[in-house]
CHARMM internal coordinates of N, CA and C (Angstrom, degrees):
IC EDIT
DIST 1 N 1 CA 1.4443
DIST 1 CA 1 C 1.5278
ANGL 1 N 1 CA 1 C 108.23
DIST 1 C 2 N 1.3184
ANGL 1 CA 1 C 2 N 116.20
DIHE 1 N 1 CA 1 C 2 N 133.93
DIST 2 N 2 CA 1.4608
ANGL 1 C 2 N 2 CA 120.52
DIHE 1 CA 1 C 2 N 2 CA -177.10
DIST 2 CA 2 C 1.5178
ANGL 2 N 2 CA 2 C 112.96
DIHE 1 C 2 N 2 CA 2 C -74.31
DIST 2 C 3 N 1.3461
ANGL 2 CA 2 C 3 N 116.49
DIHE 2 N 2 CA 2 C 3 N -40.00
DIST 3 N 3 CA 1.4625
ANGL 2 C 3 N 3 CA 120.28
DIHE 2 CA 2 C 3 N 3 CA -176.86
DIST 3 CA 3 C 1.5248
ANGL 3 N 3 CA 3 C 107.89
DIHE 2 C 3 N 3 CA 3 C -150.43
DIST 3 C 4 N 1.3143
ANGL 3 CA 3 C 4 N 117.53
DIHE 3 N 3 CA 3 C 4 N 117.03
DIST 4 N 4 CA 1.4710
ANGL 3 C 4 N 4 CA 120.57
DIHE 3 CA 3 C 4 N 4 CA -177.88
DIST 4 CA 4 C 1.5233
ANGL 4 N 4 CA 4 C 111.94
DIHE 3 C 4 N 4 CA 4 C -67.38
DIST 4 C 5 N 1.3196
ANGL 4 CA 4 C 5 N 117.82
DIHE 4 N 4 CA 4 C 5 N -20.16
DIST 5 N 5 CA 1.4636
ANGL 4 C 5 N 5 CA 121.59
DIHE 4 CA 4 C 5 N 5 CA 178.24
DIST 5 CA 5 C 1.5346
ANGL 5 N 5 CA 5 C 112.04
DIHE 4 C 5 N 5 CA 5 C -82.53
DIST 5 C 6 N 1.3280
ANGL 5 CA 5 C 6 N 116.89
DIHE 5 N 5 CA 5 C 6 N -19.88
DIST 6 N 6 CA 1.4685
ANGL 5 C 6 N 6 CA 121.50
DIHE 5 CA 5 C 6 N 6 CA -178.89
DIST 6 CA 6 C 1.5315
ANGL 6 N 6 CA 6 C 107.35
DIHE 5 C 6 N 6 CA 6 C -132.62
DIST 6 C 7 N 1.3383
ANGL 6 CA 6 C 7 N 115.67
DIHE 6 N 6 CA 6 C 7 N 84.65
DIST 7 N 7 CA 1.4614
ANGL 6 C 7 N 7 CA 120.08
DIHE 6 CA 6 C 7 N 7 CA -174.11
DIST 7 CA 7 C 1.5282
ANGL 7 N 7 CA 7 C 112.91
DIHE 6 C 7 N 7 CA 7 C -67.83
DIST 7 C 8 N 1.3336
ANGL 7 CA 7 C 8 N 118.22
DIHE 7 N 7 CA 7 C 8 N -16.71
DIST 8 N 8 CA 1.4626
ANGL 7 C 8 N 8 CA 121.35
DIHE 7 CA 7 C 8 N 8 CA 179.50
DIST 8 CA 8 C 1.5291
ANGL 8 N 8 CA 8 C 112.48
DIHE 7 C 8 N 8 CA 8 C -88.98
DIST 8 C 9 N 1.3060
ANGL 8 CA 8 C 9 N 117.24
DIHE 8 N 8 CA 8 C 9 N -5.81
DIST 9 N 9 CA 1.4576
ANGL 8 C 9 N 9 CA 120.58
DIHE 8 CA 8 C 9 N 9 CA -178.72
DIST 9 CA 9 C 1.5265
ANGL 9 N 9 CA 9 C 110.75
DIHE 8 C 9 N 9 CA 9 C -60.11
DIST 9 C 10 N 1.2912
ANGL 9 CA 9 C 10 N 116.29
DIHE 9 N 9 CA 9 C 10 N 125.88
DIST 10 N 10 CA 1.4528
ANGL 9 C 10 N 10 CA 121.48
DIHE 9 CA 9 C 10 N 10 CA -179.61
DIST 10 CA 10 C 1.5191
ANGL 10 N 10 CA 10 C 113.66
DIHE 9 C 10 N 10 CA 10 C 87.78
DIST 10 C 11 N 1.3365
ANGL 10 CA 10 C 11 N 117.64
DIHE 10 N 10 CA 10 C 11 N -1.80
DIST 11 N 11 CA 1.4651
ANGL 10 C 11 N 11 CA 120.76
DIHE 10 CA 10 C 11 N 11 CA -179.77
DIST 11 CA 11 C 1.5217
ANGL 11 N 11 CA 11 C 109.61
DIHE 10 C 11 N 11 CA 11 C -90.65
DIST 11 C 12 N 1.3094
ANGL 11 CA 11 C 12 N 116.64
DIHE 11 N 11 CA 11 C 12 N 132.38
DIST 12 N 12 CA 1.4660
ANGL 11 C 12 N 12 CA 122.00
DIHE 11 CA 11 C 12 N 12 CA 176.60
DIST 12 CA 12 C 1.5249
ANGL 12 N 12 CA 12 C 108.86
DIHE 11 C 12 N 12 CA 12 C -117.26
DIST 12 C 13 N 1.3288
ANGL 12 CA 12 C 13 N 116.71
DIHE 12 N 12 CA 12 C 13 N 123.28
DIST 13 N 13 CA 1.4626
ANGL 12 C 13 N 13 CA 121.32
DIHE 12 CA 12 C 13 N 13 CA 178.16
DIST 13 CA 13 C 1.5261
ANGL 13 N 13 CA 13 C 109.19
DIHE 12 C 13 N 13 CA 13 C -83.25
DIST 13 C 14 N 1.3177
ANGL 13 CA 13 C 14 N 116.77
DIHE 13 N 13 CA 13 C 14 N 134.56
DIST 14 N 14 CA 1.4622
ANGL 13 C 14 N 14 CA 121.81
DIHE 13 CA 13 C 14 N 14 CA 178.72
DIST 14 CA 14 C 1.5119
ANGL 14 N 14 CA 14 C 109.16
DIHE 13 C 14 N 14 CA 14 C -136.00
DIST 14 C 15 N 1.3160
ANGL 14 CA 14 C 15 N 116.42
DIHE 14 N 14 CA 14 C 15 N 136.91
DIST 15 N 15 CA 1.4581
ANGL 14 C 15 N 15 CA 121.27
DIHE 14 CA 14 C 15 N 15 CA 175.21
DIST 15 CA 15 C 1.5218
ANGL 15 N 15 CA 15 C 107.60
DIHE 14 C 15 N 15 CA 15 C -98.61
DIST 15 C 16 N 1.3126
ANGL 15 CA 15 C 16 N 115.36
DIHE 15 N 15 CA 15 C 16 N 127.76
DIST 16 N 16 CA 1.4621
ANGL 15 C 16 N 16 CA 120.09
DIHE 15 CA 15 C 16 N 16 CA 179.23
DIST 16 CA 16 C 1.5154
ANGL 16 N 16 CA 16 C 108.66
DIHE 15 C 16 N 16 CA 16 C -123.82
DIST 16 C 17 N 1.3130
ANGL 16 CA 16 C 17 N 116.37
DIHE 16 N 16 CA 16 C 17 N 140.22
DIST 17 N 17 CA 1.4625
ANGL 16 C 17 N 17 CA 122.24
DIHE 16 CA 16 C 17 N 17 CA 178.80
DIST 17 CA 17 C 1.5180
ANGL 17 N 17 CA 17 C 108.89
DIHE 16 C 17 N 17 CA 17 C -99.19
DIST 17 C 18 N 1.3171
ANGL 17 CA 17 C 18 N 115.39
DIHE 17 N 17 CA 17 C 18 N 133.41
DIST 18 N 18 CA 1.4560
ANGL 17 C 18 N 18 CA 120.39
DIHE 17 CA 17 C 18 N 18 CA 174.21
DIST 18 CA 18 C 1.5233
ANGL 18 N 18 CA 18 C 109.00
DIHE 17 C 18 N 18 CA 18 C -74.61
DIST 18 C 19 N 1.3311
ANGL 18 CA 18 C 19 N 117.94
DIHE 18 N 18 CA 18 C 19 N 150.28
DIST 19 N 19 CA 1.4645
ANGL 18 C 19 N 19 CA 119.88
DIHE 18 CA 18 C 19 N 19 CA 175.93
DIST 19 CA 19 C 1.5338
ANGL 19 N 19 CA 19 C 110.07
DIHE 18 C 19 N 19 CA 19 C -60.16
DIST 19 C 20 N 1.3222
ANGL 19 CA 19 C 20 N 116.48
DIHE 19 N 19 CA 19 C 20 N 145.70
DIST 20 N 20 CA 1.4684
ANGL 19 C 20 N 20 CA 121.43
DIHE 19 CA 19 C 20 N 20 CA -176.24
DIST 20 CA 20 C 1.5300
ANGL 20 N 20 CA 20 C 112.15
DIHE 19 C 20 N 20 CA 20 C -56.20
DIST 20 C 21 N 1.3201
ANGL 20 CA 20 C 21 N 117.72
DIHE 20 N 20 CA 20 C 21 N -31.78
DIST 21 N 21 CA 1.4701
ANGL 20 C 21 N 21 CA 118.91
DIHE 20 CA 20 C 21 N 21 CA -178.97
DIST 21 CA 21 C 1.5417
ANGL 21 N 21 CA 21 C 111.98
DIHE 20 C 21 N 21 CA 21 C -73.18
DIST 21 C 22 N 1.3232
ANGL 21 CA 21 C 22 N 117.79
DIHE 21 N 21 CA 21 C 22 N -7.54
DIST 22 N 22 CA 1.4658
ANGL 21 C 22 N 22 CA 122.35
DIHE 21 CA 21 C 22 N 22 CA 177.68
DIST 22 CA 22 C 1.5352
ANGL 22 N 22 CA 22 C 112.48
DIHE 21 C 22 N 22 CA 22 C -101.47
DIST 22 C 23 N 1.3521
ANGL 22 CA 22 C 23 N 117.46
DIHE 22 N 22 CA 22 C 23 N -3.87
DIST 23 N 23 CA 1.4549
ANGL 22 C 23 N 23 CA 121.11
DIHE 22 CA 22 C 23 N 23 CA -179.26
DIST 23 CA 23 C 1.5186
ANGL 23 N 23 CA 23 C 109.90
DIHE 22 C 23 N 23 CA 23 C -66.91
DIST 23 C 24 N 1.3231
ANGL 23 CA 23 C 24 N 115.96
DIHE 23 N 23 CA 23 C 24 N 148.55
DIST 24 N 24 CA 1.4596
ANGL 23 C 24 N 24 CA 122.65
DIHE 23 CA 23 C 24 N 24 CA 178.38
DIST 24 CA 24 C 1.5257
ANGL 24 N 24 CA 24 C 107.89
DIHE 23 C 24 N 24 CA 24 C -118.93
DIST 24 C 25 N 1.3231
ANGL 24 CA 24 C 25 N 116.07
DIHE 24 N 24 CA 24 C 25 N 128.16
DIST 25 N 25 CA 1.4566
ANGL 24 C 25 N 25 CA 121.61
DIHE 24 CA 24 C 25 N 25 CA 179.33
DIST 25 CA 25 C 1.5167
ANGL 25 N 25 CA 25 C 109.23
DIHE 24 C 25 N 25 CA 25 C -115.85
DIST 25 C 26 N 1.3110
ANGL 25 CA 25 C 26 N 115.85
DIHE 25 N 25 CA 25 C 26 N 140.05
DIST 26 N 26 CA 1.4587
ANGL 25 C 26 N 26 CA 121.33
DIHE 25 CA 25 C 26 N 26 CA 178.97
DIST 26 CA 26 C 1.5258
ANGL 26 N 26 CA 26 C 109.94
DIHE 25 C 26 N 26 CA 26 C -82.19
DIST 26 C 27 N 1.3092
ANGL 26 CA 26 C 27 N 115.77
DIHE 26 N 26 CA 26 C 27 N 144.74
DIST 27 N 27 CA 1.4720
ANGL 26 C 27 N 27 CA 120.55
DIHE 26 CA 26 C 27 N 27 CA 174.74
DIST 27 CA 27 C 1.5258
ANGL 27 N 27 CA 27 C 110.58
DIHE 26 C 27 N 27 CA 27 C -74.40
DIST 27 C 28 N 1.3365
ANGL 27 CA 27 C 28 N 116.26
DIHE 27 N 27 CA 27 C 28 N -24.41
DIST 28 N 28 CA 1.4586
ANGL 27 C 28 N 28 CA 121.53
DIHE 27 CA 27 C 28 N 28 CA -178.73
DIST 28 CA 28 C 1.5171
ANGL 28 N 28 CA 28 C 110.07
DIHE 27 C 28 N 28 CA 28 C -104.88
DIST 28 C 29 N 1.3195
ANGL 28 CA 28 C 29 N 115.65
DIHE 28 N 28 CA 28 C 29 N 146.73
DIST 29 N 29 CA 1.4562
ANGL 28 C 29 N 29 CA 120.49
DIHE 28 CA 28 C 29 N 29 CA 177.36
DIST 29 CA 29 C 1.5244
ANGL 29 N 29 CA 29 C 108.43
DIHE 28 C 29 N 29 CA 29 C -72.07
DIST 29 C 30 N 1.3268
ANGL 29 CA 29 C 30 N 117.59
DIHE 29 N 29 CA 29 C 30 N 126.46
DIST 30 N 30 CA 1.4604
ANGL 29 C 30 N 30 CA 122.15
DIHE 29 CA 29 C 30 N 30 CA -175.77
DIST 30 CA 30 C 1.5298
ANGL 30 N 30 CA 30 C 112.74
DIHE 29 C 30 N 30 CA 30 C -85.71
DIST 30 C 31 N 1.3383
ANGL 30 CA 30 C 31 N 117.39
DIHE 30 N 30 CA 30 C 31 N -30.93
DIST 31 N 31 CA 1.4560
ANGL 30 C 31 N 31 CA 121.67
DIHE 30 CA 30 C 31 N 31 CA -176.26
DIST 31 CA 31 C 1.5227
ANGL 31 N 31 CA 31 C 108.95
DIHE 30 C 31 N 31 CA 31 C -138.04
DIST 31 C 32 N 1.3256
ANGL 31 CA 31 C 32 N 117.10
DIHE 31 N 31 CA 31 C 32 N 153.59
DIST 32 N 32 CA 1.4654
ANGL 31 C 32 N 32 CA 118.63
DIHE 31 CA 31 C 32 N 32 CA 175.71
DIST 32 CA 32 C 1.5356
ANGL 32 N 32 CA 32 C 110.23
DIHE 31 C 32 N 32 CA 32 C -65.53
DIST 32 C 33 N 1.3259
ANGL 32 CA 32 C 33 N 116.29
DIHE 32 N 32 CA 32 C 33 N 144.62
DIST 33 N 33 CA 1.4615
ANGL 32 C 33 N 33 CA 120.88
DIHE 32 CA 32 C 33 N 33 CA 179.76
DIST 33 CA 33 C 1.5198
ANGL 33 N 33 CA 33 C 110.35
DIHE 32 C 33 N 33 CA 33 C -67.89
DIST 33 C 34 N 1.3324
ANGL 33 CA 33 C 34 N 117.11
DIHE 33 N 33 CA 33 C 34 N 140.23
DIST 34 N 34 CA 1.4615
ANGL 33 C 34 N 34 CA 120.69
DIHE 33 CA 33 C 34 N 34 CA 175.90
DIST 34 CA 34 C 1.5248
ANGL 34 N 34 CA 34 C 111.31
DIHE 33 C 34 N 34 CA 34 C -103.70
DIST 34 C 35 N 1.3381
ANGL 34 CA 34 C 35 N 117.12
DIHE 34 N 34 CA 34 C 35 N -14.64
DIST 35 N 35 CA 1.4623
ANGL 34 C 35 N 35 CA 122.22
DIHE 34 CA 34 C 35 N 35 CA 173.00
DIST 35 CA 35 C 1.5259
ANGL 35 N 35 CA 35 C 107.46
DIHE 34 C 35 N 35 CA 35 C -138.03
DIST 35 C 36 N 1.3145
ANGL 35 CA 35 C 36 N 115.90
DIHE 35 N 35 CA 35 C 36 N 161.96
DIST 36 N 36 CA 1.4608
ANGL 35 C 36 N 36 CA 119.74
DIHE 35 CA 35 C 36 N 36 CA 178.56
DIST 36 CA 36 C 1.5239
ANGL 36 N 36 CA 36 C 110.13
DIHE 35 C 36 N 36 CA 36 C -77.76
DIST 36 C 37 N 1.3068
ANGL 36 CA 36 C 37 N 116.49
DIHE 36 N 36 CA 36 C 37 N 160.95
DIST 37 N 37 CA 1.4624
ANGL 36 C 37 N 37 CA 121.90
DIHE 36 CA 36 C 37 N 37 CA 176.09
DIST 37 CA 37 C 1.5263
ANGL 37 N 37 CA 37 C 110.01
DIHE 36 C 37 N 37 CA 37 C -59.40
DIST 37 C 38 N 1.3279
ANGL 37 CA 37 C 38 N 116.48
DIHE 37 N 37 CA 37 C 38 N -38.65
DIST 38 N 38 CA 1.4679
ANGL 37 C 38 N 38 CA 120.86
DIHE 37 CA 37 C 38 N 38 CA -179.84
DIST 38 CA 38 C 1.5278
ANGL 38 N 38 CA 38 C 111.10
DIHE 37 C 38 N 38 CA 38 C -63.79
DIST 38 C 39 N 1.3422
ANGL 38 CA 38 C 39 N 117.28
DIHE 38 N 38 CA 38 C 39 N -42.52
DIST 39 N 39 CA 1.4639
ANGL 38 C 39 N 39 CA 120.66
DIHE 38 CA 38 C 39 N 39 CA 177.98
DIST 39 CA 39 C 1.5331
ANGL 39 N 39 CA 39 C 110.81
DIHE 38 C 39 N 39 CA 39 C -64.80
DIST 39 C 40 N 1.3305
ANGL 39 CA 39 C 40 N 116.92
DIHE 39 N 39 CA 39 C 40 N -40.13
DIST 40 N 40 CA 1.4552
ANGL 39 C 40 N 40 CA 121.36
DIHE 39 CA 39 C 40 N 40 CA 177.97
DIST 40 CA 40 C 1.5297
ANGL 40 N 40 CA 40 C 110.30
DIHE 39 C 40 N 40 CA 40 C -60.70
DIST 40 C 41 N 1.3412
ANGL 40 CA 40 C 41 N 116.32
DIHE 40 N 40 CA 40 C 41 N -48.46
DIST 41 N 41 CA 1.4605
ANGL 40 C 41 N 41 CA 120.37
DIHE 40 CA 40 C 41 N 41 CA -179.50
DIST 41 CA 41 C 1.5237
ANGL 41 N 41 CA 41 C 111.48
DIHE 40 C 41 N 41 CA 41 C -62.21
DIST 41 C 42 N 1.3366
ANGL 41 CA 41 C 42 N 117.02
DIHE 41 N 41 CA 41 C 42 N -39.56
DIST 42 N 42 CA 1.4610
ANGL 41 C 42 N 42 CA 121.40
DIHE 41 CA 41 C 42 N 42 CA 178.57
DIST 42 CA 42 C 1.5329
ANGL 42 N 42 CA 42 C 110.52
DIHE 41 C 42 N 42 CA 42 C -64.16
DIST 42 C 43 N 1.3305
ANGL 42 CA 42 C 43 N 117.16
DIHE 42 N 42 CA 42 C 43 N -43.11
DIST 43 N 43 CA 1.4662
ANGL 42 C 43 N 43 CA 120.78
DIHE 42 CA 42 C 43 N 43 CA 178.83
DIST 43 CA 43 C 1.5311
ANGL 43 N 43 CA 43 C 110.70
DIHE 42 C 43 N 43 CA 43 C -64.35
DIST 43 C 44 N 1.3318
ANGL 43 CA 43 C 44 N 117.73
DIHE 43 N 43 CA 43 C 44 N -41.33
DIST 44 N 44 CA 1.4582
ANGL 43 C 44 N 44 CA 120.70
DIHE 43 CA 43 C 44 N 44 CA 179.13
DIST 44 CA 44 C 1.5265
ANGL 44 N 44 CA 44 C 111.01
DIHE 43 C 44 N 44 CA 44 C -63.74
DIST 44 C 45 N 1.3289
ANGL 44 CA 44 C 45 N 116.93
DIHE 44 N 44 CA 44 C 45 N -39.98
DIST 45 N 45 CA 1.4630
ANGL 44 C 45 N 45 CA 120.76
DIHE 44 CA 44 C 45 N 45 CA 178.30
DIST 45 CA 45 C 1.5285
ANGL 45 N 45 CA 45 C 110.34
DIHE 44 C 45 N 45 CA 45 C -65.07
DIST 45 C 46 N 1.3262
ANGL 45 CA 45 C 46 N 116.86
DIHE 45 N 45 CA 45 C 46 N -40.33
DIST 46 N 46 CA 1.4645
ANGL 45 C 46 N 46 CA 121.31
DIHE 45 CA 45 C 46 N 46 CA 178.36
DIST 46 CA 46 C 1.5259
ANGL 46 N 46 CA 46 C 110.45
DIHE 45 C 46 N 46 CA 46 C -62.54
DIST 46 C 47 N 1.3340
ANGL 46 CA 46 C 47 N 116.79
DIHE 46 N 46 CA 46 C 47 N -45.78
DIST 47 N 47 CA 1.4610
ANGL 46 C 47 N 47 CA 120.57
DIHE 46 CA 46 C 47 N 47 CA 178.90
DIST 47 CA 47 C 1.5227
ANGL 47 N 47 CA 47 C 111.53
DIHE 46 C 47 N 47 CA 47 C -63.69
DIST 47 C 48 N 1.3169
ANGL 47 CA 47 C 48 N 117.45
DIHE 47 N 47 CA 47 C 48 N -37.99
DIST 48 N 48 CA 1.4651
ANGL 47 C 48 N 48 CA 121.19
DIHE 47 CA 47 C 48 N 48 CA -179.73
DIST 48 CA 48 C 1.5292
ANGL 48 N 48 CA 48 C 110.69
DIHE 47 C 48 N 48 CA 48 C -63.82
DIST 48 C 49 N 1.3284
ANGL 48 CA 48 C 49 N 117.28
DIHE 48 N 48 CA 48 C 49 N -35.60
DIST 49 N 49 CA 1.4651
ANGL 48 C 49 N 49 CA 120.88
DIHE 48 CA 48 C 49 N 49 CA 179.05
DIST 49 CA 49 C 1.5220
ANGL 49 N 49 CA 49 C 112.11
DIHE 48 C 49 N 49 CA 49 C -70.02
DIST 49 C 50 N 1.3312
ANGL 49 CA 49 C 50 N 117.70
DIHE 49 N 49 CA 49 C 50 N -22.61
DIST 50 N 50 CA 1.4642
ANGL 49 C 50 N 50 CA 121.10
DIHE 49 CA 49 C 50 N 50 CA -178.06
DIST 50 CA 50 C 1.5160
ANGL 50 N 50 CA 50 C 112.56
DIHE 49 C 50 N 50 CA 50 C -76.01
DIST 50 C 51 N 1.3047
ANGL 50 CA 50 C 51 N 118.00
DIHE 50 N 50 CA 50 C 51 N -16.03
DIST 51 N 51 CA 1.4570
ANGL 50 C 51 N 51 CA 119.99
DIHE 50 CA 50 C 51 N 51 CA 177.98
DIST 51 CA 51 C 1.5120
ANGL 51 N 51 CA 51 C 112.76
DIHE 50 C 51 N 51 CA 51 C 105.38
DIST 51 C 52 N 1.3201
ANGL 51 CA 51 C 52 N 114.80
DIHE 51 N 51 CA 51 C 52 N -173.57
DIST 52 N 52 CA 1.4637
ANGL 51 C 52 N 52 CA 122.59
DIHE 51 CA 51 C 52 N 52 CA -174.37
DIST 52 CA 52 C 1.5217
ANGL 52 N 52 CA 52 C 111.19
DIHE 51 C 52 N 52 CA 52 C -64.42
DIST 52 C 53 N 1.3298
ANGL 52 CA 52 C 53 N 114.87
DIHE 52 N 52 CA 52 C 53 N 138.32
DIST 53 N 53 CA 1.4559
ANGL 52 C 53 N 53 CA 121.00
DIHE 52 CA 52 C 53 N 53 CA 176.94
DIST 53 CA 53 C 1.5216
ANGL 53 N 53 CA 53 C 109.84
DIHE 52 C 53 N 53 CA 53 C -83.07
DIST 53 C 54 N 1.3132
ANGL 53 CA 53 C 54 N 115.85
DIHE 53 N 53 CA 53 C 54 N 156.17
DIST 54 N 54 CA 1.4545
ANGL 53 C 54 N 54 CA 120.27
DIHE 53 CA 53 C 54 N 54 CA 178.11
DIST 54 CA 54 C 1.5251
ANGL 54 N 54 CA 54 C 111.70
DIHE 53 C 54 N 54 CA 54 C -109.39
DIST 54 C 55 N 1.3373
ANGL 54 CA 54 C 55 N 118.20
DIHE 54 N 54 CA 54 C 55 N 10.96
DIST 55 N 55 CA 1.4655
ANGL 54 C 55 N 55 CA 120.89
DIHE 54 CA 54 C 55 N 55 CA -175.38
DIST 55 CA 55 C 1.5166
ANGL 55 N 55 CA 55 C 113.02
DIHE 54 C 55 N 55 CA 55 C -76.46
DIST 55 C 56 N 1.3308
ANGL 55 CA 55 C 56 N 117.69
DIHE 55 N 55 CA 55 C 56 N -15.53
DIST 56 N 56 CA 1.4487
ANGL 55 C 56 N 56 CA 120.18
DIHE 55 CA 55 C 56 N 56 CA -177.06
DIST 56 CA 56 C 1.5195
ANGL 56 N 56 CA 56 C 113.06
DIHE 55 C 56 N 56 CA 56 C 89.74
DIST 56 C 57 N 1.3264
ANGL 56 CA 56 C 57 N 116.65
DIHE 56 N 56 CA 56 C 57 N -6.23
DIST 57 N 57 CA 1.4606
ANGL 56 C 57 N 57 CA 120.47
DIHE 56 CA 56 C 57 N 57 CA 178.97
DIST 57 CA 57 C 1.5238
ANGL 57 N 57 CA 57 C 109.34
DIHE 56 C 57 N 57 CA 57 C -74.07
DIST 57 C 58 N 1.3211
ANGL 57 CA 57 C 58 N 117.12
DIHE 57 N 57 CA 57 C 58 N 146.46
DIST 58 N 58 CA 1.4606
ANGL 57 C 58 N 58 CA 119.16
DIHE 57 CA 57 C 58 N 58 CA 178.22
DIST 58 CA 58 C 1.5263
ANGL 58 N 58 CA 58 C 110.91
DIHE 57 C 58 N 58 CA 58 C -65.58
DIST 58 C 59 N 1.2975
ANGL 58 CA 58 C 59 N 116.30
DIHE 58 N 58 CA 58 C 59 N 152.31
DIST 59 N 59 CA 1.4737
ANGL 58 C 59 N 59 CA 122.02
DIHE 58 CA 58 C 59 N 59 CA 179.15
DIST 59 CA 59 C 1.5143
ANGL 59 N 59 CA 59 C 109.80
DIHE 58 C 59 N 59 CA 59 C -55.72
DIST 59 C 60 N 1.3267
ANGL 59 CA 59 C 60 N 116.99
DIHE 59 N 59 CA 59 C 60 N 130.66
DIST 60 N 60 CA 1.4528
ANGL 59 C 60 N 60 CA 121.96
DIHE 59 CA 59 C 60 N 60 CA 178.27
DIST 60 CA 60 C 1.5228
ANGL 60 N 60 CA 60 C 114.28
DIHE 59 C 60 N 60 CA 60 C 85.53
DIST 60 C 61 N 1.3213
ANGL 60 CA 60 C 61 N 118.27
DIHE 60 N 60 CA 60 C 61 N -0.28
DIST 61 N 61 CA 1.4674
ANGL 60 C 61 N 61 CA 120.52
DIHE 60 CA 60 C 61 N 61 CA -179.30
DIST 61 CA 61 C 1.5196
ANGL 61 N 61 CA 61 C 109.58
DIHE 60 C 61 N 61 CA 61 C -73.69
DIST 61 C 62 N 1.3024
ANGL 61 CA 61 C 62 N 116.00
DIHE 61 N 61 CA 61 C 62 N 132.22
DIST 62 N 62 CA 1.4538
ANGL 61 C 62 N 62 CA 121.40
DIHE 61 CA 61 C 62 N 62 CA 176.80
DIST 62 CA 62 C 1.5110
ANGL 62 N 62 CA 62 C 109.15
DIHE 61 C 62 N 62 CA 62 C -136.65
DIST 62 C 63 N 1.2695
ANGL 62 CA 62 C 63 N 116.34
DIHE 62 N 62 CA 62 C 63 N 165.44
DIST 63 N 63 CA 1.4647
ANGL 62 C 63 N 63 CA 121.55
DIHE 62 CA 62 C 63 N 63 CA 177.84
DIST 63 CA 63 C 1.5245
ANGL 63 N 63 CA 63 C 107.47
DIHE 62 C 63 N 63 CA 63 C -112.20
DIST 63 C 64 N 1.2992
ANGL 63 CA 63 C 64 N 118.22
DIHE 63 N 63 CA 63 C 64 N 126.94
DIST 64 N 64 CA 1.4512
ANGL 63 C 64 N 64 CA 121.96
DIHE 63 CA 63 C 64 N 64 CA 175.34
DIST 64 CA 64 C 1.5046
ANGL 64 N 64 CA 64 C 114.56
DIHE 63 C 64 N 64 CA 64 C 76.45
DIST 64 C 65 N 1.3176
ANGL 64 CA 64 C 65 N 117.14
DIHE 64 N 64 CA 64 C 65 N 25.95
DIST 65 N 65 CA 1.4659
ANGL 64 C 65 N 65 CA 119.39
DIHE 64 CA 64 C 65 N 65 CA -179.92
DIST 65 CA 65 C 1.5229
ANGL 65 N 65 CA 65 C 109.11
DIHE 64 C 65 N 65 CA 65 C -68.33
DIST 65 C 66 N 1.3215
ANGL 65 CA 65 C 66 N 116.74
DIHE 65 N 65 CA 65 C 66 N 133.55
DIST 66 N 66 CA 1.4729
ANGL 65 C 66 N 66 CA 121.20
DIHE 65 CA 65 C 66 N 66 CA -179.63
DIST 66 CA 66 C 1.5045
ANGL 66 N 66 CA 66 C 110.39
DIHE 65 C 66 N 66 CA 66 C -91.42
END
COOR INIT
IC SEED 1 N 1 CA 1 C
IC BUILD
């Protein structure tokens, strides 16, 4: 440990995406939907037309997809 008073010193946070073939999906809906499936599909199509993302997330990755 570099400094007992600052335990985060030297720590770098990194977000890593698991490969899509390792994703786990629940058979049951975990949360109530906040948008319709049609709105979700429309938003995904709109984003796809905008081109490649720079977030580092794998293509097609979403959060909270039902």
